[in-house]
N, C-alpha and C positions, 0 to 999 in steps of 0.2 A: 721662697716665691720671686719671680727675675722680677726689678723696674726696669724701665724703658726710660730710656734717655736720649733724650736732641740737643745738640749745639751748635747756635747761631753766632758765628762770627769765627773763619779757623787762620788767624793771626800766631803772632808768639803766647798769648793767654791759653786761645783755641787747640792751640796743641798742647800745653800742658796738662789743660782738664783731658783730652784724647787720652796722652800717657797714666792722667791719674785714676780714671775709670775703671782702666786696663788693671787698673792692683785692689779693685773693690770687688768682694762677694756681690753677687743676685743685681750683679747691677750691670749692662749692657747700652751702647749706643747703636741707639736703631737711623740714623741719619746726622749728617750732618749738612752747615747751608752756610756760603760764601762766600763774598764778589768777586772772590779770588775762587778762578776755576783750580790751579792750578796746589792752592792751598786747603781748597775743601780736599780734595783728590789724597792729600797727604794724609788731614786729619780721616779721612775713611779706609785710607789703609792703615795706620795706627788702629782703627775701631774695629775694623773690620764690619765695617757699615755702609750707605749709599752715600750718596753726594743726594740734596735736595735743594726744594726751594725754602725761604722763610715761613711764605703762607703752607705750606705743606706740614713742617715740624709743626704747625700750632692747629693748623686742621688734622691731625695724627689722631686719634682719642687712642691711642697704645703706649702714642709718649703721656708718660707721669710729671717728668720734670723735665724744664729748656735748661741749658747752661747758657747766659747771653756775656760773650765773651765780643763785644764789639764798643767802639770811639764810647768814649763818655757818654756826647750829646747827643747818642741812639737808646743810652738806658729806656728813658721813658715811657717811650712808646712799643719798644718792645716789652718791658715789662708789663705794662698794661696791656694789650694787646694778647700776653701770655698768658693772666691772671685772669681775662675775659672768657678765655676757653679750656677755663678749668686747668691746669698748668701751674705746677709748685716750681719755683725760679728759683736757682743760681746766677748771681749776680754778681760780675768783675769789679772788684771796688776802681773809685768813689761810687756810690750810689746813683749819683748824677752828676748832676753840669750845675744846677740851680734849689736852695734847699726847697722851693714851692714846688718845682716837679718830682722831687725825695718823699716828700709829706705824701703826694698823691698817688704814689707808686707803692706806698706804703697801704694806704687807708681802699687802693683799687684791691690788693689782695687782700685783705681781711676782708671784704666785700665781701668776697669772691671765694671765700673758706678755701683759700693757695697759702703754703708757706712763700715765706722771701726771704735768701740767707742772700749775705754780702759778704764778700772774700780777701775780707780781712785778716791774712795767715801769721800776721808777725807778733799774735801772742798766743798763736803757737809756737814759734820758732823754739827752741834746746834752752838759747840765751836769756830769751824778754821769760819766755817759764820760769825757769831755773831765778833768775831774778826778782821773780814775783811773788817765790814761793818763802822766798829768801825775807824778801818785804816783809808780809806777810808774818813770817815766822820774827817779826822782829827781832832782824840779826843786825839793825844799825841804826831802830831805834824808830822811831816819827821821819817823816820822809821830808824835808822843807825845801828842796830845789834837788829840779832834777836839767840835766841838758844830752839833748839827744841831737842825731846827725846820720840824714842818710842818703848820699848822695854820687853820683858817677857820668860818664858820658853821657851826651845830648843824647835821648834815643828817635832812633834813625828808623825802627824798623816800623814805625803806625800804617796805616794806611792810607795815600797820601800823604802822609806826613804832614799827621793832624794832630800831632801833639804841640807842633808849632803855630798851631791856631788857639788863641787862646782862649774865644772862647767856644771852640768846642772840647780843650785838653782842660782847662782852668789853670793851667801851670803846673808852676814844678809844685808846691805846697797842695793845690788840691789834687793832684795825681800822685805824686808821692808821698809826702810828709803826712800825708792822711792815715800811712801807717803810723806811725807817731803818737798821732794826735789822738787815733783809736786807741793805742798800746797804752797812751798814760790815763785814757777817762778809766779803764780796768784795773787802774791802779790804784789813783788817787780822785776819783770822782768826776765830778762835773767843772765845768770852766765855766770860772764869773767876771772874766776879762781877757782879750786877746791882743796884743798889738803887734805887727807883723809889714816888715815892707822887701818888695821883690825885686832886681836887677838884671839888667842884660848884661853878664861878665868879658866873654870868652868868644875871641875870636877865632875857636877852632870850629864854628861850623855859625852856616850862615842864615839860620831860624832869626825869626820875628820875635818869637818870643822870649820875656825874662825867665835867667834862669838858673840862680839861687836866691837865694829866699831865706830870711827870717823870722821868727815869730815868737814871742814869749804872752805866755801861758799863766792869767792867774787862777787858780781852783779856790771854788768854794771854802777848803777847809783852810786855805790861806798857802798853801808851797807855793814855790814855782817854777816854771818851767821852760827852757831856751829849747826852743828844735827849729835848726837849722836845713835845709833843705838841698843839693844840689843835681842842676846836669849839667855841669860849668868844667867839670873835670879834663883836662884836655885826652886825645888820643893814643897820648907817651903814657898817658898816669901806668903806673908798676899795675892797680887796681882799677877794670873798666868800674865794679861796682865796691863802696863800702858803707859798713854800720858801724857806732858808737854807740855810749850810752855813758849817765854818769849820774851817780842818786846820789845824792848828798843827804843824809838821814845825824840826830841830834846823837847819835853815839856811833857812827862810821860812812863810813862809802861804799859802792857797790859800785866798779867802775867796767867796760869791755869796748874793743876796739877789734874785729873783722880779720884787722890786717895782722894783729897779734898772733898768730896760730890758737885765735880762738881761747882766748885765755881769760880767765874773768878774776879780775883782782878783788876781796873784799879785806879793807883794812874799819877792824873793828878796837874798841878801845875797854874791851875787855876782852878775859880770856878763858870765861868762862862759859861761852856758846860751843856748843860742839863742834867739832872738824867738819869743817865746810865740802872737803879734800875727800875724807872718805863714805860721805854722804851720796856723793857724788857717781861716786862710783857705785857705791851701794844701787844708785835707780838705774845704773845704767848708760846714764847720759851721756853726748860725748862730748860736754862742754867741761873746760877741764877748770878749776877753783884755786888760785891763789890764796892763800890767807896771811895777814900783812894783821899783828893786833900792838 
């Protein structure tokens, strides 16, 4: 049985969704909508669908799922309207600009009996899933501290430069570091407190929005995490985007840096744990593991 999808927003993420749906069985994109005619036509070509309007997509009874790929400050209204039209919703992260909007979106979807998914993809990335597996299998003992970085050049691909407007994007912590916040919660549980600071640091782009931030999280289990996010890396940087993490346990450490040939380094205090390299090879994952004991 074929499931019909409508895509609202055909910028960078709308294009990503368009390509991804093409790789799924029993899924067809029925229509796409965008403020940019050129971008809409490109996504329509990728999906072999038609260009449409938001109103037409939401009113189409044959469309069962709507992908929301628009700026963050528009998510609330679009998700609520889609839910009231009995569409299941797959919304780009972050779910919304404010907590009150997010709670309303969840409640309206619940009231209308539709599913709401938010595109937190990092929890499915190979390096992160491998780190989570190792930690859950007690490779480094109880995790007491973590450090995560995610950053690159300032995102200029947004419609009318919406990333530069704090009232629209929420800044680098909400738009970018939310990936690391989400992953940490899947691994370390609920957050008890958070302290954060952000600054405007770089002259490489004429933005008004702050572009570099750090946050320190204390979890209910007593562990700590330092999260750093940046849109301040210069255009001349060798890598336009990098990620890294470090998990410190009572019996070892796991570190990863995307600039270092996708190698994960595992250091343990005991030789009793099975070879990580062999297990990784057996799993078929592309992440390399370097065991140091």
